[in-house]
C-alpha positions as CSV (number, residue, x, y, z in Angstrom):
1,X,84.0,135.2,146.2
2,X,81.9,136.8,143.5
3,X,83.5,137.7,140.1
4,X,81.9,140.7,138.5
5,X,81.6,140.6,134.7
6,X,81.8,143.8,132.8
7,X,79.7,143.2,129.6
8,X,81.3,146.2,127.8
9,X,84.8,144.7,128.3
10,X,83.7,141.4,127.0
11,X,82.1,143.0,123.9
12,X,85.3,145.0,123.3
13,X,87.5,141.9,123.6
14,X,85.3,139.9,121.2
15,X,85.4,142.7,118.6
16,X,89.1,142.9,119.0
17,X,89.4,139.2,118.2
18,X,86.9,139.3,115.3
19,X,89.0,141.7,113.2
20,X,91.8,139.1,113.1
21,X,89.7,137.0,110.8
22,X,90.2,139.8,108.2
23,X,93.9,138.8,108.0
24,X,93.1,135.4,106.6
25,X,91.7,136.1,103.1
26,X,95.0,137.8,101.9
27,X,97.0,134.8,103.0
28,X,94.6,132.5,101.2
29,X,94.9,134.5,98.0
30,X,98.7,134.2,98.2
31,X,98.5,130.4,98.8
32,X,96.1,130.0,95.8
33,X,98.3,132.2,93.6
34,X,101.4,130.1,94.4
35,X,99.5,126.9,93.4
36,X,98.3,128.5,90.2
37,X,102.0,129.2,89.4
38,X,102.8,125.6,90.3
39,X,104.9,126.6,93.2
40,X,103.0,124.8,95.9
41,X,103.1,121.2,96.8
42,X,99.4,120.6,96.5
43,X,97.4,118.4,94.2
44,X,95.0,120.7,92.4
45,X,93.3,119.8,89.1
46,X,91.8,116.8,87.3
47,X,94.8,114.4,87.6
48,X,93.6,111.4,89.6
49,X,95.5,110.2,92.7
50,X,95.1,107.4,95.2
51,X,93.4,108.2,98.5
52,X,95.7,107.9,101.6
53,X,92.9,106.8,103.8
54,X,91.7,104.1,101.3
55,X,95.2,102.6,101.1
56,X,95.4,102.4,104.9
57,X,92.0,100.7,104.9
58,X,93.3,98.2,102.4
59,X,96.1,97.3,104.9
60,X,93.5,96.7,107.6
61,X,91.4,94.6,105.3
62,X,94.4,92.5,104.2
63,X,95.3,91.9,107.8
64,X,91.8,90.7,108.6
65,X,92.3,88.2,105.8
66,X,95.8,87.1,106.8
67,X,94.9,86.9,110.5
68,X,91.2,85.8,110.5
69,X,89.5,86.4,113.8
70,X,92.2,88.7,115.3
71,X,91.1,92.1,113.9
72,X,87.3,91.7,113.5
73,X,84.4,92.1,115.7
74,X,82.7,89.1,114.1
75,X,83.5,85.7,115.7
76,X,85.2,83.5,113.1
77,X,84.6,79.7,113.3
78,X,85.1,76.8,110.8
79,X,81.4,77.2,109.7
80,X,81.7,80.8,108.5
81,X,85.5,81.0,107.8
82,X,85.2,80.4,104.0
83,X,82.3,82.9,103.7
84,X,84.1,85.5,105.8
85,X,87.3,85.1,103.7
86,X,85.4,85.1,100.4
87,X,83.6,88.4,101.3
88,X,86.7,90.1,102.6
89,X,88.9,89.0,99.7
90,X,86.4,90.1,97.1
91,X,86.0,93.5,98.7
92,X,89.8,93.8,99.0
93,X,90.2,93.1,95.3
94,X,87.6,95.8,94.4
95,X,89.1,98.4,96.8
96,X,92.7,97.7,95.8
97,X,91.9,97.7,92.1
98,X,90.3,101.1,92.4
99,X,93.4,102.6,94.1
100,X,95.8,100.9,91.7
101,X,93.9,102.3,88.7
102,X,94.1,105.8,90.2
103,X,97.9,105.3,90.8
104,X,98.5,104.2,87.3
105,X,96.4,107.0,85.9
106,X,98.2,109.5,88.0
107,X,101.6,108.4,86.7
108,X,100.2,108.2,83.1
109,X,98.9,111.8,83.3
110,X,102.1,113.2,84.7
111,X,104.2,111.5,82.0
112,X,101.7,112.5,79.3
113,X,101.7,108.9,78.0
114,X,99.3,107.6,75.5
115,X,96.5,105.4,76.8
116,X,97.9,102.4,78.8
117,X,94.5,100.8,79.5
118,X,94.7,101.9,83.2
119,X,91.4,100.2,84.2
120,X,92.5,96.8,82.8
121,X,96.0,97.1,84.2
122,X,94.8,98.1,87.6
123,X,92.4,95.2,87.9
124,X,95.0,92.7,86.6
125,X,97.6,93.9,89.1
126,X,95.0,93.8,91.9
127,X,94.1,90.1,91.1
128,X,97.8,89.2,90.9
129,X,98.2,90.6,94.4
130,X,95.3,88.7,95.6
131,X,96.9,85.5,94.3
132,X,100.0,86.2,96.4
133,X,98.0,86.2,99.7
134,X,98.5,82.5,100.5
135,X,102.3,82.9,100.1
136,X,102.3,86.1,102.2
137,X,100.3,84.1,104.8
138,X,102.9,81.3,104.7
139,X,105.8,83.8,105.1
140,X,104.1,85.5,108.0
141,X,103.5,82.2,109.8
142,X,107.3,81.7,109.7
143,X,107.9,85.2,110.8
144,X,105.7,84.6,113.9
145,X,107.5,81.4,114.7
146,X,110.8,83.3,114.4
147,X,109.6,85.7,117.0
148,X,108.6,82.9,119.3
149,X,112.0,81.2,118.7
150,X,114.1,84.3,119.2
151,X,112.3,86.2,122.0
152,X,112.0,84.5,125.5
153,X,109.4,87.2,126.4
154,X,107.0,86.0,123.7
155,X,104.2,84.1,125.4
156,X,102.5,82.9,122.3
157,X,101.1,83.5,118.8
158,X,98.3,85.8,120.0
159,X,100.7,88.1,121.8
160,X,103.0,88.4,118.7
161,X,100.1,89.0,116.3
162,X,98.4,91.6,118.5
163,X,101.3,93.5,120.0
164,X,104.7,93.1,118.3
165,X,105.6,96.1,116.2
166,X,108.1,94.1,114.3
167,X,105.5,91.8,113.0
168,X,103.2,94.7,112.1
169,X,105.9,96.4,110.1
170,X,107.0,93.1,108.4
171,X,103.4,92.1,107.5
172,X,102.8,95.5,105.9
173,X,106.2,95.3,104.2
174,X,105.3,91.8,102.7
175,X,102.1,93.2,101.2
176,X,103.8,96.3,99.9
177,X,106.7,94.3,98.5
178,X,104.3,92.2,96.3
179,X,102.7,95.4,95.0
180,X,106.2,96.9,94.4
181,X,107.1,93.8,92.4
182,X,104.0,94.3,90.3
183,X,105.2,97.8,89.6
184,X,102.3,99.5,91.2
185,X,103.1,103.2,91.7
186,X,103.1,105.1,95.0
187,X,100.8,102.7,97.0
188,X,103.7,100.4,98.3
189,X,105.4,103.5,99.8
190,X,102.2,104.8,101.4
191,X,101.9,101.4,103.0
192,X,105.4,101.1,104.4
193,X,105.5,104.7,105.5
194,X,102.3,104.1,107.4
195,X,104.0,101.2,109.1
196,X,107.0,103.5,109.8
197,X,104.7,106.1,111.4
198,X,103.1,103.4,113.7
199,X,106.2,101.4,114.7
200,X,109.3,103.5,114.0
201,X,110.5,100.7,111.6
202,X,111.3,101.9,108.1
203,X,111.4,99.2,105.5
204,X,111.5,100.1,101.9
205,X,109.1,98.0,99.8
206,X,111.8,97.3,97.3
207,X,114.0,95.4,99.9
208,X,114.1,91.7,99.5
209,X,113.6,89.8,102.8
210,X,113.7,86.0,103.2
211,X,111.5,83.8,105.5
212,X,111.6,83.6,109.3
213,X,112.6,87.3,109.7
214,X,112.4,88.8,113.2
215,X,112.8,92.4,114.3
216,X,113.0,92.6,118.1
217,X,111.8,95.8,119.7
218,X,112.2,97.5,116.4
219,X,112.3,101.3,117.0
220,X,114.7,103.0,114.7
221,X,115.3,100.1,112.3
222,X,116.0,101.2,108.7
223,X,116.2,98.8,105.8
224,X,117.0,100.5,102.4
225,X,115.5,99.8,99.0
226,X,118.2,97.5,97.5
227,X,118.9,95.5,100.7
228,X,119.0,91.7,100.4
229,X,118.2,89.7,103.5
230,X,118.4,85.9,103.6
231,X,116.4,83.5,105.8
232,X,116.3,83.4,109.6
233,X,117.8,86.8,110.1
234,X,117.3,88.7,113.4
235,X,117.6,92.4,113.9
236,X,117.4,94.5,117.0
237,X,116.3,98.1,117.6
238,X,118.3,100.9,115.9
239,X,119.9,98.8,113.2
240,X,120.5,100.6,109.9
241,X,121.0,98.7,106.6
242,X,121.8,101.8,104.5
243,X,123.8,103.4,101.7
244,X,127.2,105.0,101.9
245,X,127.2,108.8,101.7
246,X,125.7,110.0,98.4
247,X,126.2,113.1,96.3
248,X,123.6,115.8,95.8
249,X,122.5,114.3,92.4
250,X,122.2,110.8,93.9
251,X,118.5,110.6,93.1
252,X,119.3,110.2,89.4
253,X,122.9,108.7,89.5
254,X,122.2,105.8,91.9
255,X,118.6,105.1,91.2
256,X,119.1,101.7,89.6
257,X,122.3,100.7,91.4
258,X,122.5,98.4,94.5
259,X,123.3,100.8,97.3
260,X,122.4,98.8,100.4
261,X,124.1,95.7,102.0
262,X,123.4,92.0,101.6
263,X,122.7,90.0,104.8
264,X,123.0,86.3,104.3
265,X,121.2,83.5,106.2
266,X,121.1,83.1,110.0
267,X,122.8,86.5,110.7
268,X,122.1,88.3,114.0
269,X,122.6,92.1,114.2
270,X,122.4,93.7,117.6
271,X,121.1,97.1,118.6
272,X,122.2,100.3,117.1
273,X,124.6,98.8,114.5
274,X,125.0,100.4,111.1
275,X,125.9,98.4,108.0
276,X,126.4,100.5,104.8
277,X,127.1,100.0,101.1
278,X,125.9,98.0,98.2
279,X,129.0,95.9,98.0
280,X,128.9,95.0,101.7
281,X,127.9,91.5,102.5
282,X,127.5,90.0,106.0
283,X,128.3,86.3,105.6
284,X,126.0,83.5,106.8
285,X,125.7,82.8,110.5
286,X,127.7,85.9,111.5
287,X,126.9,88.0,114.5
288,X,127.3,91.7,114.5
289,X,127.4,93.1,118.1
290,X,125.8,96.3,119.3
291,X,126.9,99.8,118.2
292,X,129.1,98.5,115.4
293,X,129.8,100.5,112.2
294,X,130.5,98.2,109.1
295,X,131.3,99.4,105.6
296,X,133.1,96.3,104.3
297,X,132.1,92.7,103.9
298,X,132.3,90.2,106.8
299,X,133.1,86.5,106.1
300,X,130.6,83.8,107.1
301,X,130.7,82.5,110.7
302,X,132.3,85.7,112.0
303,X,131.6,87.6,115.2
304,X,132.2,91.4,115.0
305,X,132.4,92.9,118.5
306,X,133.5,96.2,120.0
307,X,136.4,96.1,122.4
308,X,135.1,96.5,126.0
309,X,135.0,100.2,126.7
310,X,136.6,101.8,129.7
311,X,133.9,103.0,132.1
312,X,134.4,105.9,134.5
313,X,132.3,106.1,137.6
314,X,132.4,109.5,139.4
315,X,130.7,110.7,142.6
316,X,131.1,110.9,146.3
317,X,134.4,112.8,145.9
318,X,136.1,110.0,144.0
319,X,136.6,108.7,140.5
320,X,136.9,105.0,139.7
321,X,137.8,103.5,136.4
């Protein structure tokens, strides 16, 4: 079957589409005018700001250092390990310092502060972060072992490091937490929100999390800024460690107040449970079952379970309870 093409119709159609481009310049003028009136959410002007892509590359570089040989194309062996780590760590320091300087300058410009020696501050904070890498490495080793201890499906260290979203989110959190403790602006949140976008696990960098921490499956886990988590804690998917309902002006009123719960050592919290409130403490060695809503403290060595629900099966002309 032959399809006849009418050149005149094609030209008319192309001309009809072409005039639509004339509608774009007026829209652009309105967008530019709104930014000039400071009504848009853009970043226009000379105020410095960190680069989102550069911060993500810092995450990748730190992971190459913390897990040598896993995320590189270069084969790592005892002969070149120290050289590899030296080169990567030096580059990480330089790249991180640059972004930290930009973050400090950005905050300084916005607050119209007098000179705070941003370059010096940025490099000092970057080297302090570098000095925490051995401790982060030690904590992550315990997190990996916690995954192996707590998940019968885990076949070995390689599988956990390569494929477990919980470890990815926790490893990025541990980096971001150190930068948060160093009072580095904005970069820690970029890091943890990047992990959130990849894994569905939302951990605020301000949360305090002990060693041997394991998140199984992970999707939908939320851990708020002022949460305190002890050692050897295990969470499952959908767990929320959050704040009680807040007022419209909560951003200012509750900024420096503990709003999120405390989870003591050796606690297990099963899927889709919600624990809320800054005064709520889950005592050591307690178990919170699935689909539980908790807004008050639970003593140590306690199991909190839902009463078995009544199930109704219907079909084939009958209903069975």
